[in-house]
Residue frames as qw, qx, qy, qz and C-alpha x, y, z in Angstrom:
[[0.695, 0.337, 0.626, -0.109, -169.83, -223.51, -27.21],
 [0.308, -0.086, 0.594, 0.738, -168.86, -223.74, -30.88],
 [0.441, 0.444, 0.004, -0.780, -170.86, -221.80, -33.44],
 [0.584, 0.168, 0.792, 0.061, -172.75, -224.55, -35.24],
 [0.129, 0.044, 0.631, 0.764, -173.32, -224.52, -39.01],
 [0.069, -0.626, -0.743, -0.224, -177.12, -224.51, -38.61],
 [0.217, -0.787, -0.307, 0.490, -176.92, -221.39, -36.40],
 [0.214, -0.377, 0.351, 0.830, -174.71, -219.63, -38.95],
 [0.070, 0.315, 0.768, 0.553, -177.22, -220.60, -41.67],
 [0.135, -0.771, -0.619, 0.065, -180.13, -219.16, -39.69],
 [0.244, -0.691, -0.048, 0.678, -178.21, -215.92, -39.03],
 [0.180, -0.133, 0.561, 0.797, -177.39, -215.57, -42.74],
 [0.010, -0.542, -0.768, -0.340, -181.05, -216.11, -43.66],
 [0.203, -0.804, -0.433, 0.352, -182.09, -213.48, -41.10],
 [0.242, -0.517, 0.198, 0.797, -179.58, -210.95, -42.45],
 [0.143, 0.100, 0.708, 0.684, -180.63, -211.57, -46.04],
 [0.145, -0.596, -0.712, -0.342, -184.34, -211.11, -45.27],
 [0.086, -0.508, 0.132, -0.847, -184.01, -208.25, -42.80],
 [0.758, -0.501, -0.297, -0.293, -185.13, -210.41, -39.91],
 [0.224, -0.642, 0.621, -0.390, -183.76, -211.74, -36.68],
 [0.568, 0.050, -0.821, 0.029, -182.71, -215.23, -35.67],
 [0.658, -0.553, 0.094, -0.502, -184.65, -216.49, -32.68],
 [0.051, -0.447, 0.863, -0.230, -182.87, -218.60, -30.10],
 [0.503, -0.135, -0.836, -0.173, -183.95, -222.21, -29.62],
 [0.451, -0.395, 0.284, -0.748, -186.73, -222.24, -27.04],
 [0.137, -0.050, 0.970, -0.193, -187.47, -225.95, -26.99],
 [0.511, 0.476, 0.530, -0.481, -190.96, -225.25, -28.33],
 [0.448, 0.176, 0.711, 0.513, -191.87, -226.18, -31.89],
 [0.227, 0.818, 0.529, -0.020, -194.22, -223.25, -32.45],
 [0.098, -0.877, 0.122, 0.455, -191.62, -220.50, -32.79],
 [0.751, 0.647, -0.048, 0.123, -189.95, -219.84, -36.17],
 [0.782, -0.142, 0.001, 0.607, -186.17, -219.97, -36.47],
 [0.254, -0.002, 0.129, 0.959, -186.12, -216.50, -38.07],
 [0.132, 0.789, 0.528, -0.285, -188.66, -213.72, -37.66],
 [0.257, -0.015, 0.341, 0.904, -188.70, -211.30, -40.59],
 [0.357, 0.286, 0.113, -0.882, -191.22, -208.71, -41.74],
 [0.749, 0.244, -0.100, -0.609, -194.31, -210.64, -42.92],
 [0.733, 0.269, -0.621, -0.069, -192.46, -213.97, -42.71],
 [0.702, -0.508, 0.459, -0.196, -191.96, -216.75, -40.19],
 [0.606, 0.569, -0.546, -0.109, -189.05, -218.82, -41.45],
 [0.899, -0.319, 0.299, 0.023, -187.85, -222.31, -40.66],
 [0.302, 0.757, -0.567, -0.118, -184.20, -222.66, -41.65],
 [0.962, -0.136, 0.239, -0.007, -182.81, -226.12, -42.31],
 [0.108, 0.748, -0.638, -0.145, -179.13, -226.98, -42.80],
 [0.947, 0.003, 0.314, -0.064, -178.41, -230.39, -44.37],
 [0.470, -0.346, 0.632, 0.510, -175.49, -232.05, -46.14],
 [0.012, 0.050, 0.717, 0.696, -177.69, -232.55, -49.19],
 [0.505, 0.238, 0.264, -0.787, -181.22, -231.61, -50.18],
 [0.615, 0.269, 0.741, -0.011, -183.64, -234.03, -51.81],
 [0.207, 0.009, 0.595, 0.777, -183.53, -233.76, -55.62],
 [0.012, -0.641, -0.722, -0.261, -187.31, -233.50, -55.85],
 [0.234, -0.828, -0.316, 0.399, -187.28, -230.49, -53.56],
 [0.273, -0.481, 0.289, 0.781, -184.54, -228.66, -55.42],
 [0.148, 0.258, 0.718, 0.630, -186.34, -229.31, -58.74],
 [0.094, -0.775, -0.624, -0.024, -189.61, -227.95, -57.30],
 [0.261, -0.765, -0.095, 0.581, -187.85, -224.81, -56.07],
 [0.265, -0.182, 0.520, 0.792, -186.26, -224.30, -59.48],
 [0.043, 0.489, 0.748, 0.447, -189.68, -224.59, -61.13],
 [0.216, -0.824, -0.509, 0.125, -191.13, -222.15, -58.63],
 [0.436, -0.106, 0.002, 0.894, -188.62, -219.38, -59.32],
 [0.121, -0.183, -0.235, -0.947, -191.47, -217.29, -60.75],
 [0.605, -0.397, -0.412, -0.554, -194.25, -218.71, -58.61],
 [0.539, -0.474, 0.480, -0.505, -195.13, -220.71, -55.53],
 [0.433, 0.124, -0.892, -0.032, -194.41, -224.30, -54.50],
 [0.709, -0.333, 0.237, -0.575, -197.00, -226.21, -52.50],
 [0.235, 0.263, -0.934, 0.050, -195.81, -229.53, -51.10],
 [0.776, -0.196, 0.100, -0.591, -198.39, -232.18, -50.24],
 [0.107, -0.295, 0.946, -0.082, -197.76, -235.59, -48.72],
 [0.531, -0.129, -0.713, -0.439, -199.89, -238.52, -49.86],
 [0.492, -0.381, -0.764, 0.168, -202.51, -239.42, -47.30],
 [0.157, -0.280, -0.372, 0.871, -202.62, -235.95, -45.78],
 [0.266, 0.747, 0.537, -0.287, -205.73, -233.75, -46.00],
 [0.422, 0.527, 0.338, 0.655, -206.00, -231.54, -49.07],
 [0.157, -0.140, -0.214, 0.954, -205.47, -227.81, -48.45],
 [0.205, 0.715, 0.580, -0.332, -208.66, -225.77, -48.08],
 [0.368, 0.527, 0.370, 0.670, -209.44, -223.45, -50.96],
 [0.194, -0.356, -0.259, 0.877, -209.23, -219.74, -50.28]]
């Protein structure tokens, strides 16, 4: 079976963060990469939405919280 680009991306993410790529289990509850203190979903796409890349640029020194209209507001901590 050919080594797919999304698998290579997940492996690279795991290496970079000191984690391990988890094989596809068919269940949506497992992260793609398990790293210390992190559960990571890796996504490989031809292009990323401009709004998302702008938000990530703005969050270089902070945190991005994405919220979809019509969804419940996050609980305060």
